[in-house]
N, C-alpha and C positions, 0 to 999 in steps of 0.2 A: 821432059814432058815435050812434044815434039809441038806445032803451035797449030796443026788438028785436034789434038789431044787435048788441047787451052781453049780452043774455041767450044769444043761438046762442051766443056766445062762450064765453060760460061755462057753456054744460053740452055742449059738443062741443070736441075736441081732436084726433077723430077715432082716439081710443082702442078703440074695435072693430072700426075700418076702412082699409083703405089711405088715405093721405094722397094726394088725388087731383094730378095734374101741374099742373094749373091754379093751386093752393095751390102750391107749392114756392116755398123761400126761396132769395133771391142770397147770395154767399156770403159777405161781412161782416156782415150778421143775424145766421146761424148759427154762423160764425164769434165774436163778441164774447160769442153765450150761452153757447156751447160754453167759451171763453175765462173764463166766470164761473163755472163750475162748476172749471174746475184750477184759478185762484187762488183756490184754499184754505186758510185758514190751518193747516188740520192737515195738509195736505203741508208747510209750515214749521217744525209741531213734529216731522215725522221729518226733517226736513232738519237740524233741530238733534242730535236724537238720533242719526242718521248721525255727523255730525261730532264728538261730544261721545266716541263709541268710534273713531274713525278717525284715520287719518294725513288729509296731505292727498290723497294718490296716492289712496287707497280713496276720500271723497270723492268727487275728480272722476268717478271709472273706475266704483264704482257706480251714482252719479250716472245717467253714460250706459249705462250697460247695464242698468239698470231703466227708463229712459224708453224705451229701443229696445225693449223686451221690452211693456214698457205702449203705442207705437204700434203694433206689430205686431196684439197683439190689438185694437186699437181697430181698426185700419184691417180688417180681415173684422171686425168687427160694423158700423162703417160702411157698408162698401160692402153688406152684406147687404139692413139697414134700406134704405137709399137706394135698391136694385135692387125692392124689393117695398113699400116706403112704412107699411111696421109697428114697432109697439112691440115691445120687448122682451118684455112678456108675452106680446103676440100670438103672436110665435115661440113663445114658449118654450108655447103650448098644443096645434102638433102633438106634440111633445115628451112632453110631461106629461097628453094628457087633458085633459077637463072639468074634472073636481075635483083632478087629480094637479097642476092648474097652480097650485092655491095656494101649492102648495112655492116656486117663485119669486117667485109674488106677497109671503108671508109674507117670505121674506128680504128682498125690494126692500123691504117698508114697513119693515120693523124697522130696517133700516141707514138708508136713507133718512130719517125721524122720528128715528133718534137722533143722525145727524149736524145734524142740523133743530137738535135741543135744543142742541148742542154751539154752534151758531153763535151761534142764538138768547141763550143762557147770555154768550158771549163779546163782543155787543153791550151788554150791560148793565152787563158788568164794563169794557168799556174807556172806555164815558161815567162810570162810575164811577170809573175809573185820574184821568180828566182832570178829572173834576169832582167830587171827594168826594160833595157836598154831597148828591147827588143817588144814591139808591140804586139798588140794580141790580134789584131785582126789576121795578117799574112800567116798566122801560125794556127788562125783557126781556120782560111781557107786550107791550106795545107792538109789541117787535121781533115778535115772534111772528104778531099780526094784520098789519101790516104785509107781513111776506115772506107770508104767507097771499093776502093778496088780491090779490098780482101775477100769483105763482102761479095762479093758481084763470083768471086772465085768460090763461094762456098764452104761446106763443111773440110774441107782438106785446107786452104790457105787457114779457117780460121781455127781447126784444130793445133796448128802449125803455132799460131801465136797464144793463145791460149793455154800451149806447156810450154810456155814461157812464161805466160802475165801471173797465171793462178800461184804460183808458190812463191814467188818471187813478194804477191801483194801479200800472202800468209803472213810468211817470214814478217815482212815489213810493219803488217799489223797486231804479230803480236810482240812486236819489241815496243809499237807504240801504247799497245794498250797498257803496256807492266811499267812504261815512264809517266801513261795517266795515274797509274793507282798508285807510285812510288810521289806522285807529285802534288795532289788532294789529298793522298794518305785515307788509307783503309777503313780509318774510321770515319771519316768527313761523308766519304760516297755512300758506307752505311746508313747514317744520320744524315743524310741530304733532304732537305724540306722543299717544296718550289715553294720560289717567293710569292706571297699574296697577290692573288689575280692571276696567277699565271699558271695554276695549277690545272689538270685538265684528272676527269675522270679515268679510271679505268677501261668502260666503254669506248671513249674515246681512242686512248692511248692502244687498246686493240686494235678499231678501226684505222689507226694511222698505219700501224706493222702490218696487218692484211692490206690495206690500199699500195703500202710500198711496192708489192710487187705481186697484188693480183693479176694484173695485164700479164705480165711472162707469168705465171704461173700455169693462165688459165691458154694464153694465145699465144705464149710463145714456146711454151710444153712441148709442142707438135712438130716443129721446126726440127728440133736437135733431134729429139727421144725414138720419132720414127725412124732411126735411123739405127735402134738397138734389136739385137740380137734374140733377146726374152723378153717376158715381163719381169721377170724377177731382176735382169738386168736394171733397167728403166725404172721401177720403182727404187733398187738401191739407188741410182744417181739421184735420185730426188729426196728420199730420204736422209741422204749424208747432206743435199743440198739445202734442200729446206732447213733443216733441224739444228745443220752446226752452221752450213754457208752464210744463210739469210742472218741468222741472229750471231753470228763473228761480226757483218756491216754491222746489224743497228748497235751492236754495242760498243763496235769502234767507235761509232759516233758517237753513242752517250756517253761513254767513259771521255770522249776527246772534248765533247761540251761543257762536260764535268770539271774537268783539269786548267783546260787550256778557255775556255768560253767562244770554242769555234766547234765546227762538226763540219765542213768542208775538210776532206782530205787532205790537199795542198795547205792549207792555214794548219791543221791540225800538227803538221810534221813540219811547216813553220816553226810553228812554236817549241816543238820540239827539239828542237837543233835534224832533225831526220829530212829533213823535204829535199838539200843535198844529197846526201846518200840514196836517200827513197825517190830522184828523178823521176828513173825512167820507170817505178812502179808506180807512179799516179800515172803517166802518160799510157802505160802499155792498159793499165786497170781501164783507164776512158775509152781505151780502143777497141778492148774485149769486150766490153759490154754496147757500144757502139756498131760492131760491126751486128753483133747479132741481130740489132733492130732490124738493118737495111734489110738483115738477109731475109729474115720475117716479112715485109713491106713487098720486099721483091718476088717473094713467094706468092703475096698475097695476090696483088696485081696479078701474077703471072696465071696462076691458078683463074680470076675474073675475064682477061684477056690473052688474044694471043701475040703479046709482042717480045722481042727480044730483049732478055736480062740487061744486056749492057745499057737500053735507052731508057728502061725504069729506074737502072741505079741510074743514070745520068740526073733525072727530073726529080728521084729522093735527093741526090746529093743538091741537087741544086736548091729547091725548095726550105731542105734543113740549113746552107746558107743562109737562106735568105731569115730564117725565122733566128740562128742566132745572132745572125748583127744587130736585131730589130729586139736582141734584150729577149727573147721567150724565156729564158731562166727566171726571170722577174715574177713568173707566174706559176711557178712550181709547184706552189703550195696547194692553189688551187686545184690544178692540174691530178692531185693525189689522190683529192677529194671524189674527182669526176671519175679516176678510175675504180674505186673500191665501189661507186654506183650501177655503175652500168657496162661495167666489164661481167661480173659474176653470171648475169643469169646465163652466158652462152653457156656456162660448166654446163648449167640446170640441162640446156636443152638441146646438147650435146648427149650426154651422159642420159636421158631418156631416149632419145633417138635408138644411141647406141643399146644398150640391155635392156629395152622394153619392145620397144617398137621397131626394130631391127633383129632383136633377137642375139646380138653380140657377132654383128658380122653385115656393116655396110657394105652395100652394092658397089659394081665396080664404080669410079666415075665417069665413064670415058663410057662404058657400053650403053648404059639408061641416062646420059645426058640430055639425051633428045625428048625421052618423057616426061624427065622435070619438069615442075611446074613454073613459068613465069616468077609468080611469087609463090610460095608457101606460108601461106598468109597465118598457120596454126604455129609455127617457127614466129613469127613476124608479129603477133598479138603477143604471142608468151612473154618477149624479148620486149618488148614496151611496157603491160603490165609489168614484169620483176625491177623494170628501172624507175618504174613512178614509185612502184614500191619500195623500191631504196633510197631513190631521190627525195620521199616522203619521211623518209624511216620509221615507217606504217611498222613492223615487224623488229622491232629491238629489244629485243628480248631471250632471256639464253646469249645461242651465236647469231646474229642478227645472217651475218655472211651465207650460213647451211641453212637458215631459214628461205631468203629468199632462194638459192638455188635450189630449195626442195618442194618448195610453190612453181618454179619453173619446169622442176622434173615432170611434175603430175600434170600438170598445165597440157605442156606440149604432148604428152601424151592422150590426156581426154581430149583437146582439141581436135588433133589429128585423127584420135578412131571415131570417133561419136558426131563431132560437127564439121570440118570441112574438108576432109579425107583425102586433104593435097599427095600423101602419099601411098593412097590404095592404087594408083596404075602399075606404080613402081614393086607393090607389094604383090599385087596380086602375082605381075611378071613372076619373080622371082617363084612363089607357088608353084605357078604351071610347069619354070625349067626346073626345080628341085621333083615334082611328081612324074616328068619324063623320064 
């Protein structure tokens, strides 16, 4: 790749336009990149928390249910993004308007950068655990720099890294889980009962499982799956990733907690005598996840303002480093809860727009940008209502996440069609062009 080609890759990942059909990619490359998102150590930590407060039946059942919910959410987002070739933030532009777009953009940025800071710190901590003479901070700085660079070069560089990381993570994950079962004993695992005062109800276990990756399933899916060649390919990637990949990480952390008393990947592997052999695996795992988060953040900002990708990446790296060095990782649990409440409404809004309001065809984002309202109040109010319902746990029956999303689908369509009519001008122009 010559310098001119490199500059083009850095400057454009189609963050402001549809991915052309001739730029779509094959199954394995996208699957590897997406599994890099899914194989995230924070999901292991959630698995450990669920295992600590559950019996074995609840651990397995809550894993199955939460992964099924995540698959359904991700499948909708994957289908829409593949058909449209658009990023999450471009799809949100219709629902929130040119200025209102900053609401989903801000939430994507702050969530992804927060996760990035956690992964960067964990890389430093893992190196320090294996080699105590090396301090955490310098490694954390190097990690931020390396992760930002691969994310800056987009899907091609991310695929290269994920092709190495994903198989190794899977291999050592299986080895670790076998060791966990052998150490704890299959009978002890099956008969495990949480300590008094630490038990959590099934609904809470499911909420934790969904919250561990709700942001990824909803807000990050489009960044990768818009490069898919067909809906079947996109949904296939999501099925394997959610039902097997995400479940794998939850059980990796859960069994590790019951066996070693730890739910961090590095500490589990260290307790099992595997940290040395799997050292590169831990680093690659964290790196492959974090690069996807940086990539999503760059695309989100790039869809809102026209700034060169390299400057956006630099700003993200600096902010993440500051957060990492100030131990944002200590707030991990609270951040999972925020994700479970404030991210799912976006899925309902986009699904309502795509399948009902726009009839399975979003208008071209560049062609209609000038006629979009500054603020689409139907989308804004729908997101506020959905977030408040989830925040105050007002629909906690059946599968709560689906309840909140369904409310947002219905409310967005009603408000758009009969109250604010924010989308009317675009819809009228589309009808006129179709008639002509």
